[in-house]
ZALOBA-946011 format. One record per residue: residue in three letters; z, y, x of N, C-alpha, C, CB in turn. Coordinates in steps of 0.001 Angstrom, whole numbers, padded with zeros to 6 digits, always signed. Each point is the difference from the previous one (the first is absolute). Glycine has a CB too. Layout:
N
ALAZYXZYXZYXZYX...
//
This chain:
128
MET+059367-166994+104339-000186-001378-000397+001376-000611-000293-002131-000191+001396GLU+002244-000418-002560+001250-000656-000389+000018-001425+000542+000152+001425-002086LYS+001044-001891+002416+000147-001363+000524+000945-000789-000896-000420+000808+002361TYR+000061-002067-002567+000790-000916-000821+000118-001332+000727-000757+001140-002136ASP+001826-001852+001846+000136-001355+000536-001004-000937-000659+002436+000411+000453LEU-002717-000160-001729-000914-000857-000748-000814+000832-000971+001581-001932+000221CYS-002877+001665-000235-000882+000589-001013-000577-001152-000807-000570+002034+001457VAL+000757-001978-002759-000524-001030-000891-001104+000630-000831+002229-001237-000082ILE-003417+000657+000182-001134+000470-000791-000161-000970-001161-001161+001068+002024GLY+001489-000603-003210-000079-000824-001199+001376-000304-000556-002110-000986+000850GLY+002353+001449-002061+001302-000172-000641+000022-001102-001025+000397+002371+000381GLY-001195-003420-000154+000066-001176-000863+001276-000774+000284-002513-000128-000083PRO+002650-001071-000462+001246-000747+000167+000407-000208+001463-000537-001127-002132SER-000391+000730+002970+000334-000261+001404+000268+001283+000765-001388-002054-000091GLY+000543+003057-000108+000187+001271+000692+001296+000677-000393-002454+000244+000112TYR+002736-000247-001407+001237+000617-000484+001212-000733+000569-001168+000726-002115ALA+001126-002057+002090+001115-000796+000528+000187+000243+001494-000422-001740-001758ALA-000673+001819+002503+000097+000256+001443+000627+001362+000270-002016-001441+000388ALA+001589+002446-001138+000550+001347+000176+001492+000023-000313-002234+000983-000580MET+002636-001617-000511+001411+000006-000383+000855-000802+000986-000690+000238-002399ARG+000133-001318+002931+000746-000790+000992+000212+000817+001270-000960-002137-000941ALA-000049+002889+001352+000143+000863+001176+001054+001077-000254-002407-000427+000621VAL+002437+000961-001839+001034+000976-000372+001382-000646+000128-001609+001174-001584ASP+001733-002431+001155+001269-000725+000117+000494-000054+001448-000647-001367-001995PHE-000300+001339+002927+000343-000070+001424-000009+001378+000664-000961-002303+000060ASP+001075+003348-000870+000070+001386+000488-001205+000423+000831+002446-000240-000013LYS-003604-000262-000312-001227+000414+000675-000597+001180-000755-000423-002358+000847SER-000260+003219-000116-000722+001083-000675-001311-000586-000512+001056+001818+001479VAL-001370-001515-002731-001114-000667-000675-000894+001015-000696+001414-002043-000318LEU-002718+001830+000469-001009+000718-000777-000700-001038-000864-000326+001816+001793LEU+000328-001595-003094-000684-000883-000946-001130+000791-000636+002116-001351-000455VAL-003342+000828+000575-001180+000669-000553-000611-000909-001065-000436+001245+002188GLU+000248-000710-003381-000608-000759-001108-001025+000884-000682+002107-001374-000345ARG-003322+000873+000171-001055+000822-000603+000044+000021-001523-001390-000517+001970ASP+002033-000480-002559+000004-000069-001463+001438+000019-000506-002176-001292+000005ARG+002646+000178-000543+001354-000053-000565+000849-001012+000758-000894+000652-002262ILE+002152-000280+002491+000939-000904+000667+000121-001277-000828+001279+001954+001019GLY-001327-003081-000346+000137-001282-000677-001260-000836+000059+001646+001052-001483GLY-002788-000397+001593-001252-000713+000174-000588-000596-001267+000781-000472+002240ALA-001888-000206-002028-000772-000561-001106+000765-001074-000766-002060+000497+001286GLY+002977-001179-000623+000765-001047-000678+000778+000522-001191+000169-001175+002157ILE+000272+002414-002064+000740+000597-001114-000959+000544-001045+001887+000574+001545TYR-002890+000140-001113-000834+000751-000935-001223-000760-000500+000776+002022+001144ASP-001270-002973-000366-001263-000642-000363+000042-001521+000020-001110+001983+000898GLY+002281-002575-000920-000058-001443+000128+001258-000765-000299-001662+000443+001617ALA+002374-000776-000577+001073-000992-000089+001046+000321-001060-000372-000449+002388LEU+000897+001653-002387+001058+000325-000966-000516-000086-001433+001077+001491+001704SER-002258-000965-001944-000573-000053-001352-000229-001440-000446-001093+002220+000394SER+000479-003027+000478-000297-001377-000405+001280-000808-000195-002174+000126+001238LYS+003190+000108-000412+001267-000718-000175+000700+000428-001284+000223-000191+002489THR-000330+001458-002830+000606+000476-001244-000717-000618-001199+000667+002165+001121PHE-002006-002194-001091-000760-000670-001066+000428-001467-000105-001962+001567+000374TRP+002108-002230+000763+000382-001410+000022+001362-000211-000657-001339-000313+002098GLU+002315+001131-001736+001345-000142-000569-000006+000255-001510+000983+000712+002202ILE-001727+000298-002632-000088+000289-001438-000648-001171-000736-000158+002473+000487SER-000899-003041+000097-000682-001116-000667+000903-001231-000076-002207+000881+000815LYS+003011-001124+000227+000947-001125-000045+001036+000207-001098-000333-000380+002462GLU+000861+001590-002561+000984+000296-001048-000621-000170-001386+001173+001603+001549PHE-002401-001118-001717-000677-000109-001292-000230-001467-000366-001111+002227+000395ALA+000648-003026+000572-000255-001420-000267+001285-000714-000405-001900+000033+001643SER+002978+000258-000949+001288-000622-000323+000469+000415-001396+000592-000034+002448PHE-000699+001312-002737+000419+000515-001304-000855-000595-001121+000766+002133+001097SER-002088-002202-000879-000907-000560-001011+000329-001457-000291-001785+001578+000752LYS+002100-002324+000309+000341-001413-000162+001266-000150-000848-001072-000523+002227LYS+002058+001366-001968+001243-000056-000775-000251+000385-001455+001313+000544+002072MET-002132+000466-002293-000315+000431-001371-000671-001144-000753-000249+002405+000760SER-000714-003054-000109-000727-001108-000615+000948-001166-000301-002096+000700+001219HIS+002997-000960-000300+000972-001089-000163+000847+000198-001263+000067-000288+002503TYR+000258+001518-002801+000821+000303-001178-000836+000301-001244+001741+000877+001540GLY-003052-001097-001446-000871+000198-001152-000240+001459-000341+000814-002149-000842LEU-000592+003019+001801-000207+001434-000225-001391+000410+000450+002456+000420+000291GLU-002909+000665-000841-001331+000500+000325-000065+000430+001464-000312+000743-002385GLU-000799-001120+003018-000183+000348+001410-000161+001517+000155-001071-002255+000434PRO+001715+002835+000572-000085+001452+000186-001399+000433+000440+002432+000029+000589VAL-002731+001230-000830-001282+000587+000394+000253+000928+001183-000926-000154-002378VAL+000079+000041+003374+000132+000848+001189-000640+001357-000273-000012-002031+001516GLN+000770+003061-001253-000528+001365-000039-000328+000355+001452+001368+000682-002107PHE-002643-000815+002476-000368+000104+001409+000344+001359+000602-001819-001624-000440HIS+001770+002677-000361+000359+001315+000548+001466+000017+000440-001722+001096-001486ASN+002574-001864+000796+001405-000096+000421+000134-000765+001318+000705+000077-002410VAL-001527-001103+002568-000001-000755+001257-000442+000911+001142-000489-002156-001241LEU-000583+002907+001025-000472+000934+001031+001059+001043+000333-002346-000348-000792ASN+003045+000833-000218+001074+000969+000250+001091-000613+000873-000488+001107-002201GLU+000828-002354+001938+001027-000691+000795-000446-000146+001452+000754-001244-002052VAL-002011+000874+002250-000539-000133+001360+000007+001357+000700-001448-001941-000730ASN+000978+002968+000045-000017+001344+000590+001408+000493+000309-002105+000491-001249ASP+003061-000820+000394+001396+000377+000257+000532-000678+001264+000353+000311-002469ALA-000708-001577+002672+000446-000718+001200-000576+000646+001255+000163-002133-001325VAL-001434+002499+001274-000647+000661+001142+000648+001357+000257-002169-001186-000509SER+002387+001956-000542+000629+001319+000150+001409-000117+000561-001373+000849-001906GLU+002126-001826+001422+001372-000182+000473+000029-000302+001496+000661-000825-002274ARG-001520-000087+002719-000027-000347+001433-000482+001176+000835-000423-002397-000588SER-000576+003101+000096-000503+001179+000704+001094+001050+000146-002300-000456-000884ASN+003025+000703-000189+001095+000979+000037+001107-000430+000957-000527+000632-002359GLN+000826-001926+002398+001018-000499+000932-000395+000296+001443+000606-001810-001633LEU-001856+001526+001970-000467+000240+001366+000004+001487+000336-001408-002060-000147GLU+000940+002890-000782-000030+001440+000248+001410+000570+000127-002166+000146-001248ASP+003102-000618+000425+001396+000441+000102+000601-000405+001344+000237-000183-002497HIS-000513-001038+002912+000510-000471+001287-000584+000828+001139+000256-002320-000938LEU-001536+002609+000861-000658+000812+001026+000632+001385+000083-002137-001264-000376ARG+002385+001887-000766+000657+001323-000019+001394-000069+000623-001296+000603-002072LEU+002020-001662+001773+001341-000166+000553-000045-000125+001524+000724-001108-002136VAL-001651+000319+002641-000133-000160+001450-000354+001333+000651-000716-002394-000314ILE-000196+003139-000306-000393+001309+000537+001199+000945+000024-002349-000331-000862GLN+003160+000327-000190+001188+000863-000054+001032-000397+001052-000398+000341-002446GLN+000590-001634+002622+001025-000476+000927-000428+000096+001462+000786-001523-001787ARG-002089+001483+002029-000507+000005+001371-001064+001077+000184+000492-002452+000182PRO-000168+003723-000426-001027+001046+000071-000663+000113+001372+001270+001213-001737GLU-000559-001566+002789-000577+000075+001344-000611-001325+000448+001670+001756+000546GLY-001274-002858-001168-000414-001307+000490-001025-000724-000837+002187-000121+000961PHE-002567+000720-002087-000977-000667-000867-000913+001042-000614+001618-001871-000495ARG-002913+001598+000572-000968+000909-000614-001031-000823-000758+000341+001725+001830TYR-000669-001242-003015-001011-000638-000841-001139+000983-000193+001734-001433-001184ILE-002943+000963+001434-001184+000832-000203-000942-000737-000936+000237+001074+002292LYS-000659-000369-003334-001015-000558-000895-001346+000439+000556+001546+000039-002062GLY-002294-000998+002549-001292+000291+000605-000519-001219+000736+000620+002414+000216SER-001682-002202+000527-000614-001079+000769+000287+000201+001476-001809-000267-001730ALA+001850-000822+002455+000226+000053+001440-000774-001130+000661+002289+001034-000326HIS-002619-000826+001581-000599-001071+000788+000408+000165+001460-001956-000166-001606LEU+001912-000937+002337+000377+000004+001405-001083+000679+000829+001328-002112-000327ILE-000907+002946+001277-000957+000573+000955+000307-000484+001418-000273+002032-001475SER+001443-002614+001666+000361-000673+001252+001147-000951-000320-000742+001987+001455SER+001256-002643-000436+001088-000952-000239+001302+000683-000396-001073-001524+001631SER+001146+002841-001445+001241+000702-000343-000229+001277-000799+000986-000945+002053GLU-002191+001114-002597-000299+001210-000776-000774-000347-001265-000025+001351+002115ILE+000311-000564-003145-000770-000123-001236-000594+001358-000339+001480-001887-000832GLU-002469+001841-000024-000573+001234-000536+000162-000041-001509-001672+000209+001918LEU+002208+000884-002451+000194+000099-001448-001188+000682-000639+002479+000081+000309
//
């Protein structure tokens, strides 16, 4: 049986931050994530909607300036917008995965990442 100072179940924003903070304090850490590091906020929600919002603000500002100068209003190529959103998600995902690899390399004995599911079986044990 392996022992850790901290086991974090779920690698979403809070779980990932908790695991990294424990690493900062030289604690041994097990991080378990069943899907992708970063959580739904990156892949299914917040990042995508914020990227759409920023693009729409830029487009509205640009359109207003074009109209002010009597120029033809631009046309949105939605596939380009989707590509931009997907690029933002990929970039953030890659940043998290790169950081995770770096932590694993720097702390081979003090940090472990497992892709899978876990649940508590007692106050000090989990089952993977």
